[in-house]
C-alpha positions, 0 to 999 in steps of 0.5 A, a space after each residue: 442496482 437494487 438487487 446488489 443493494 438488497 443482496 449486501 442488506 441481507 447477508 451484512 451481518 455474515 459479510 461482517 462476521 467472515 471478514 473479522 474472522 479473516 482479521 484475527 489470524 495475525 498474517 504478518 509476513 515480515 516476522 517469521 514467528 508468524 509463518 504458519 499464520 500466514 500460510 493459514 491465511 492462505 489456505 482461508 482465502 483459498 476456502 472463500 473463493 470457493 465457497 464464493 464460486 470460483 470453479 478453480 481454486 488452487 495454493 500456487 507455491 513460490 520460493 517464498 509465502 503461497 499465491 492464491 489462484 482462482 478463476 470463474 471462466 464462464 466464456 473464452 470469447 468474453 473479457 477477462 478481469 484479474 483480480 491482485 490483493 494481498 493477504 499478508 499485514 504488516 506488524 502490529 508495533 507498537 502494540 501499546 498504542 492500540 485501544 483494542 488487540 490488533 487481532 482482536 476484531 472490534 467494531 466501533 463508531 467514530 466521527 468519520 464512520 458513525 456506522 462503525 469501523 471495524 479495528 484490525 491489522 490489515 481491516 483496510 490494508 487489504 484483507 477488508 479491501 481484498 475480501 469486497 471482491 470475494 463477496 461481488 463475486 459471491 453476488 455475481 455467481 449467486 445471482 447469475 449475473 457474472 458478465 464476464 470471466 474473473 481470475 483472482 491472484 492474493 498473495 503473501 508478501 506485499 507488505 515485504 516487497 512482492 519478491 516471489 510475485 515478480 516470479 510467479 507472474 514471469 512463469 504463469 504470463 498464460 494462467 494469469 492472461 486477462 484484458 484489465 487488472 483490478 485493485 482495491 488497495 488505494 483509497 478515496 477522497 471521502 464517503 460521499 465524494 469517491 475517487 480513482 487513483 491514477 497514478 502511484 509513487 515507486 518506492 526504493 527502501 534501504 538499511 544503513 549501517 555506520 560503525 566506529 570503534 570495534 566496541 561500545 566505549 566508556 563516553 567519559 573517557 573516550 567521549 570527544 576523541 573518537 567519533 560517536 556513530 548515532 552523532 554521525 548518522 544524525 548529520 549525514 541524515 539531516 545533510 539530505 535535506 536542505 533548507 527548502 526540504 529538498 533532497 541533495 542527492 547528485 541527480 535525485 531529480 534527474 528524471 523526475 517528471 514536473 507537472 503543467 499548471 494546467 495539471 496542477 490546477 486539475 489536482 487542485 480541483 479535489 476537495 481539501 482542507 489544510 485545516 482539518 488535515 492538521 487537525 486530523 493529525 494533531 499538528 500546528 503546521 505542515 512541512 515540505 519541499 518549498 514550491 508545492 502544496 500538501 496535496 502535491 508534496 505526498 503524491 507527484 513529488 518524491 520524498 525521502 523519509 527515515 522511517 526507524 534509527 536505532 543504537 546505543 542504549 536505550 532501556 531505563 535509566 542511564 547508560 554513559 556509552 558511546 554506540 560502536 554502531 548506529 542504524 537507520 531505515 530509509 524510504 524513498 518514495 519516487 514519482 513516474 520515470 525515476 527508476 528505483 534501482 537507480 535512485 538506490 544506487 545513487 543514494 547508496 553512492 551519496 551515503 557512501 561519499 559523505 561520511 567522515 573517515 572516522 567511521 565505516 558506512 553499508 549501505 543495504 538495499 532491501 525492495 522497491 518498485 516503480 511509479 505508475 500513471 494510468 490514463 483515464 481515457 481507457 475502458 477500465 476507467 471509464 468502467 470503473 467511474 460509471 460504477 463509482 457514479 452509479 453507487 455514490 451519485 456523483 463523479 469520481 475525481 481522479 487522483 494520484 496517490 503518495 503510496 506504492 503498489 511496485 507490482 502495477 508497473 510489474 504487471 503492465 510489463 509482464 502482462 501487457 495490461 492496464 491496472 484499475 485501482 478502485 480503493 474504499 479506504 479513507 486517509 483516516 483509517 490509520 494503514 500501516 499505524 496502530 488503531 489501522 480501521 475500515 468502516 462498515 459503511 466502505 466495506 459494503 459500498 465496494 461489494 456493491 459497486 464491485 459488481 458494477 465496473 464488470 458489467 460495464 467493462 463487458 458492455 464497453 467491450 462490446 
């Protein structure tokens, strides 16, 4: 442990500067205008793995963006850890809400990060957390302490559904063979209370289009006589929840796992302040499904949220128009046992059925993935728990996350191995939002903790 801390301290500035260089590249996979930047980032990750000590690194072509594959195989008899991460990032919009440019990283101190945090798109999700693993490998190679084999699979389409990843995994099962998969794309409770994510929600993401008249109409000449697609869409969306914020789609809850009172009581042991939560978000009260507390609503219960809605005139000034079309993007976070394809079909059928005859509705599925739960009695979980305990001085708490990493279920299906989610981000890091950041403490603590996972995972496998 002292050796790791010393190495990290001696190389602290270099580690930070190397991450900053990676964050400067705007690898936005959702926008084709950034396609070359995404490819440039893949090349940068390849170079970083080579410098860190991988014996073999390649850019693997896919139907989409390339996957960076690297490995350091020291003995086929030893366990193999497969590290997964992604080098693409979310769009930075709305740019005007950033306090500094999203692709010009700066370090600022905050109340939660007195040692400073790196503000940039991708700082926490997932470049910063992915890069911890690269630097952890560097430490183990430089000090000759790598206790087992390691493989890296870093993709460039996570933020747009990982379509090419499934294609790649199915065709490279022997290349990707492993004993455990290690991912840092989640968070922990706080900088004094680590946690290990043991559950992820699934996802169904759709776009809806409501069409009324064949052109935009004058709202004085036609208002009140012709259906307004924006009004109709608003009513349809509002009807998707009842007075208890229960989702009204028939069959939506049929396969939802109901946790026992004992399991819910264990979850409640995680430290949580409702007042601090509201204060951090500047809200007067929380909101959600009746019968569940906040930490249950955002982890063990399914949800339906509108992520974007548009139509008609939104420019400066006034334009009295009834739009021909209205649109919305809708995501449903799902719990284990809910199949995302089945839920997408249920949504489509219901949304089409509730539309009045005065409009036409098209539902366009985008992407999705299954939920996931990992057992806490596995060797991988135990190794992670021991690693966190050694660096933080307290036992980590198992928690279920509200987020989704759809490829985790894919990995178990195709590669037959469990995934351990060792996240070091915080809820306050504003991932997917303006002013995303990642604490310097968290970044360096991750580099210190990850080698201990390798150590304990190898020991526990003997």
